C-alpha positions in Angstrom: -4.8 69.4 -29.1 -4.9 72.7 -27.1 -1.2 73.3 -28.0 -2.0 72.6 -31.7 -5.0 75.0 -31.6 -2.9 77.7 -30.0 -0.2 77.1 -32.5 -2.5 77.5 -35.4 -4.4 80.4 -33.9 -1.5 82.6 -33.0 0.5 83.6 -36.2 2.5 86.4 -34.6 5.4 84.1 -33.6 5.9 82.9 -37.2 4.5 79.9 -38.9 7.8 78.1 -39.3 8.9 78.5 -35.7 5.4 77.5 -34.5 5.5 74.4 -36.8 8.9 73.3 -35.5 7.7 73.6 -31.8 4.6 71.6 -32.7 6.6 68.9 -34.5 9.0 68.7 -31.6 6.2 68.4 -29.1 4.5 65.7 -31.2 7.7 63.8 -31.6 8.2 63.9 -27.8 4.7 62.6 -27.2 5.1 59.9 -29.8 8.4 58.8 -28.1 6.7 58.7 -24.7 3.7 56.8 -26.0 6.0 54.3 -27.8 8.0 53.8 -24.6 4.8 53.2 -22.6 3.5 50.8 -25.3 6.8 48.8 -25.1 6.6 48.6 -21.3 2.9 47.6 -21.5 3.8 44.9 -24.1 6.5 43.5 -21.7 4.1 43.4 -18.8 1.5 41.9 -21.1 3.8 39.0 -22.1 4.9 38.4 -18.5 1.3 38.3 -17.2 0.3 36.1 -20.1 3.0 33.6 -19.1 1.9 33.8 -15.5 -1.7 33.2 -16.5 -0.7 30.1 -18.5 1.3 28.7 -15.6 -1.6 29.4 -13.2 -4.1 27.6 -15.5 -1.8 24.6 -15.7 -1.5 24.4 -11.9 -5.3 24.8 -11.6 -5.8 21.9 -14.1 -3.4 19.7 -12.1 -5.1 20.5 -8.8 -8.6 20.0 -10.3 -7.6 16.6 -11.7 -6.1 15.5 -8.3 -9.3 16.7 -6.6 -11.5 14.7 -8.9 -9.5 11.5 -8.3 -9.7 12.0 -4.5 -13.5 12.6 -4.8 -13.8 9.3 -6.7 -11.7 7.4 -4.1 -13.7 9.0 -1.2 -17.0 8.0 -2.8 -15.8 4.4 -3.2 -14.7 4.3 0.4 -18.1 5.7 1.6 -19.9 3.0 -0.5 -17.8 0.2 1.0 -18.4 1.5 4.5 -22.1 1.6 3.9 -22.1 -2.0 2.7 -20.5 -3.3 6.0 -23.2 -3.8 8.6 -23.2 -4.7 12.3 -24.4 -8.3 11.7 -21.2 -9.0 9.6 -19.1 -7.7 12.5 -20.9 -9.8 15.0 -20.5 -12.8 12.8 -16.8 -12.1 12.5 -16.4 -11.8 16.3 -18.3 -15.1 16.8 -16.1 -16.9 14.3 -12.9 -15.5 16.0 -14.2 -16.8 19.4 -15.0 -20.2 17.8 -11.6 -20.3 16.3 -9.9 -19.7 19.6 -12.1 -22.3 21.3 -11.4 -24.9 18.6 -7.7 -24.3 18.9 -7.9 -24.8 22.7 -10.0 -28.0 22.2 -7.5 -29.3 19.7 -4.6 -28.7 22.1 -6.5 -30.4 24.9 -7.5 -33.3 22.7 -4.0 -33.8 21.5 -2.6 -33.9 25.1 -5.4 -36.3 26.1 -4.6 -38.5 23.1 -0.9 -38.6 23.9 -1.6 -39.4 27.5 -4.1 -42.1 26.6 -1.8 -43.6 24.0 1.1 -43.6 26.5 -1.2 -45.2 29.1 -2.4 -47.9 26.7 1.0 -48.7 25.4 2.2 -49.0 29.0 -0.7 -51.3 29.8 0.1 -53.4 26.7 3.7 -53.7 27.7 2.7 -54.6 31.3 0.3 -57.3 30.0 2.9 -58.7 27.6 5.4 -58.9 30.4 2.8 -60.4 32.9 1.6 -63.1 30.4 4.0 -64.4 27.9 1.4 -64.9 25.2 -1.5 -62.7 23.9 -4.8 -64.3 24.4 -7.8 -63.8 22.2 -9.3 -61.4 24.7 -6.2 -59.3 24.7 -6.2 -59.2 20.9 -9.8 -58.1 20.8 -9.0 -55.4 23.4 -6.0 -54.2 21.3 -8.3 -54.1 18.2 -10.8 -52.0 20.1 -8.0 -49.7 21.2 -6.8 -49.3 17.6 -10.3 -48.7 16.5 -10.8 -46.0 19.1 -7.5 -44.5 18.2 -8.4 -44.4 14.5 -11.8 -42.9 15.3 -10.3 -40.2 17.5 -7.7 -39.5 14.8 -10.5 -39.0 12.2 -12.3 -36.7 14.5 -9.1 -34.7 14.9 -8.7 -34.5 11.2 -12.3 -33.2 10.8 -11.7 -30.6 13.5 -8.6 -29.5 11.7 -10.5 -29.1 8.4 -13.2 -27.2 10.2 -10.6 -24.9 11.8 -9.0 -24.3 8.4 -12.4 -23.4 6.8 -13.1 -21.1 9.8 -9.7 -19.5 9.5 -10.3 -18.8 5.7 -13.6 -17.2 6.5 -12.0 -15.1 9.3 -9.2 -14.0 6.9 -11.8 -13.0 4.2 -13.8 -10.9 6.8 -10.6 -9.3 8.1 -9.6 -8.3 4.6 -13.1 -6.8 4.1 -12.8 -4.9 7.4 -9.3 -3.6 6.5 -10.7 -2.2 3.2 -13.2 -0.1 5.2 -11.6 3.1 6.4 -11.8 4.1 10.0 -13.2 7.3 11.5 -9.7 8.7 11.8 -8.9 8.0 8.2 -12.2 9.6 7.0 -11.5 12.6 9.2 -8.0 12.9 7.5 -9.7 12.6 4.1 -12.2 15.3 4.9 -9.4 17.6 6.2 -7.4 17.0 3.1 -10.4 17.7 0.9 -10.9 21.0 2.8 -7.3 21.9 2.3 -7.5 21.1 -1.5 -10.7 23.1 -1.8 -9.0 26.1 -0.1 -6.0 25.7 -2.4 -8.1 25.5 -5.5 -10.2 28.5 -4.4 -7.0 30.6 -3.8 -5.6 29.6 -7.2 -8.9 30.4 -8.9 -9.0 33.8 -7.2 -5.4 34.5 -8.2 -6.1 33.4 -11.8 -9.2 35.7 -11.9 -7.0 38.6 -10.7 -4.5 37.8 -13.4 -7.2 37.7 -16.1 -8.7 41.0 -14.8 -5.3 42.7 -14.9 -4.5 41.2 -18.3 -7.8 42.5 -19.7 -7.3 46.0 -18.2 -3.8 46.2 -19.6 -5.0 44.9 -22.9 -7.6 47.6 -23.1 -5.1 50.2 -22.1 -2.8 49.0 -24.8 -5.6 49.3 -27.4 -6.4 52.8 -26.3 -2.7 53.8 -26.4 -2.3 52.3 -29.8 -5.3 54.4 -31.0 -3.8 57.5 -29.4 -0.4 56.8 -31.0 -2.0 56.2 -34.4 -4.0 59.5 -34.0 -0.8 61.4 -33.1 1.0 59.8 -36.1 -1.9 60.8 -38.4 -1.8 64.4 -37.1 1.9 64.5 -37.5 1.8 63.1 -41.1 -1.0 65.5 -42.2 0.1 68.6 -40.4 2.5 69.9 -43.0 0.1 69.3 -45.8 -2.7 70.9 -43.8 -0.7 74.0 -43.2 0.0 74.5 -46.9 -3.2 76.5 -47.6 -5.8 78.3 -45.6 -8.6 76.0 -46.8 -6.8 72.9 -45.7 -5.8 74.6 -42.5 -9.5 75.4 -41.6 -10.5 71.8 -42.6 -7.7 70.4 -40.4 -8.8 72.6 -37.5 -12.4 71.5 -37.9 -11.3 67.8 -37.9 -9.3 68.5 -34.7 -12.3 70.1 -33.1 -14.5 67.2 -34.1 -12.1 64.7 -32.6 -12.0 66.8 -29.4 -15.8 66.8 -29.2 -16.0 63.0 -29.9 -13.4 62.3 -27.2 -15.3 64.5 -24.7 -18.6 62.7 -25.5 -16.9 59.3 -25.2 -15.4 60.3 -21.9 -18.7 61.5 -20.5 -20.4 58.3 -21.6 -17.7 56.2 -19.9 -18.0 58.3 -16.8 -21.8 57.7 -16.7 -21.3 54.0 -17.2 -18.8 54.0 -14.4 -21.2 55.8 -12.0 -24.0 53.4 -13.0 -21.7 50.4 -12.2 -20.8 51.9 -8.9 -24.5 52.2 -8.0 -25.0 48.6 -8.9 -22.1 47.6 -6.8 -23.4 49.4 -3.8 -26.8 47.9 -4.3 -25.2 44.4 -4.5 -23.3 44.9 -1.3 -26.4 46.1 0.4 -28.5 43.2 -0.8 -25.8 40.7 0.3 -25.7 42.4 3.7 -29.5 42.2 4.0 -29.5 38.6 3.0 -26.9 37.6 5.6 -29.0 39.4 8.2 -32.1 37.6 7.2 -30.2 34.3 7.3 -29.0 35.1 10.8 -32.6 35.8 11.9 -33.8 32.6 10.3 -31.1 30.6 12.3 -32.2 32.2 15.5 -35.9 31.4 14.8 -35.0 27.8 14.0 -33.0 27.5 17.2 -35.9 28.9 19.2 -38.3 26.4 17.5 -36.0 23.5 18.2 -35.7 24.5 21.9 -39.5 24.9 22.1 -40.0 21.5 20.5 -37.6 19.7 22.9 -39.1 21.3 25.9 
């Protein structure tokens, strides 16, 4: 604008030569601004693609985090449902199962020994007396009756052991479904890692959006500047055709200059106001942290006083 004003104001170098220099200068500025616009458009496309990819990754990580939160809550509910009485009952059933197994083995050995002894006695009696008397037959019947009774007891013990084994298996499955402290610690560690990853991705995405908005605003201002230069270039020759149009053209340029200056001053004032707000925010956060630290110290002192 200053070159244009000087070109219009000084006529001693000749209007045609001054016009050519002005047109050449405007063409160079238009080429530079067009090149900058193309570079910004390329950066804009690249950042837009990066932003889409970052949003996709953020959505995947968020979905995975939600599924892990659901699984963790289900595990916590299952752990809360299992109480110490159930564990004590399981231990008692396991001990009873082991005791019943040992009793079964002892009983079987005793039965085998008793049956062998009785069979041996029977054979001895048969050999000692050639015929079975009525007393021996009754004795054999009593032995068979005792054997059948013991066999029924053994069958009942087996059924009881099978039922106890089923109950123990059910309780063991329930205990296996409850995660241990080590597993819960691993889940917590993984959740912390996922939170850090999501936070880093979110911060990176915000930076991409901020950069995108900045470049987009810059692109808009450059387009406006290019359009203004094109308008000046298109209307320059017509404006220089007469003195009246020349004066009108110069007034328009001066008006554009004043508006640009006022806009710049307004933006500068807004920027300074935002800086003041930022400094106030940082100071408030610092004061809040200091008050939190004092509060923690007072709470620690109160706890120590209460325990003493």
